[in-house]
C-alpha positions as CSV (number, residue, x, y, z in Angstrom):
1,M,0.0,-0.4,0.1
2,S,1.2,3.5,-0.8
3,L,0.1,6.8,0.7
4,Q,0.4,10.0,-0.9
5,L,1.7,13.6,0.6
6,T,0.4,16.5,-0.8
7,I,2.4,19.9,-0.3
8,N,1.1,23.5,-1.4
9,Y,3.4,25.7,-2.9
10,P,3.1,29.0,-4.4
11,E,2.2,28.9,-8.3
12,T,5.0,31.0,-9.3
13,L,7.9,28.8,-7.3
14,P,9.1,26.2,-10.1
15,D,9.7,29.2,-12.3
16,A,11.5,31.3,-9.6
17,V,13.9,28.5,-9.3
18,G,14.2,28.2,-13.2
19,K,12.4,24.8,-13.2
20,T,8.9,23.4,-15.0
21,R,6.3,22.1,-12.5
22,E,7.1,18.6,-13.7
23,Q,10.8,19.1,-12.5
24,F,10.1,21.1,-9.4
25,E,7.9,18.6,-8.1
26,Q,10.6,15.4,-9.2
27,E,13.2,17.3,-7.9
28,S,11.2,18.3,-4.2
29,K,10.7,14.3,-4.0
30,W,14.4,14.0,-4.5
31,A,15.2,16.1,-2.1
32,M,13.0,14.8,0.4
33,A,14.4,11.5,-0.3
34,V,18.1,12.6,0.0
35,K,17.4,14.3,3.4
36,L,15.6,11.7,5.1
37,Y,18.4,9.2,4.2
38,E,21.1,11.7,5.4
39,M,19.4,12.3,8.5
40,K,19.6,8.3,8.6
41,R,15.5,7.8,8.9
42,L,15.6,6.0,5.5
43,S,17.7,3.1,4.0
44,S,19.4,3.8,0.5
45,G,16.8,1.1,-0.6
46,M,13.8,2.8,0.8
47,A,14.8,6.2,-0.3
48,A,15.1,5.1,-3.8
49,T,11.3,3.8,-3.5
50,L,10.6,7.5,-3.2
51,L,12.1,8.3,-6.4
């Protein structure tokens, strides 16, 4: 089973960081996985499943 996380962000944020909406959302998922791994909250395998 998998759950879904919804994050609200300003419509202009992807453009402000020079990304498309899709790129911004994918990069945000990647950043969350990396940070949780760095904090030793996730294994590398579990972090990979988030991507």
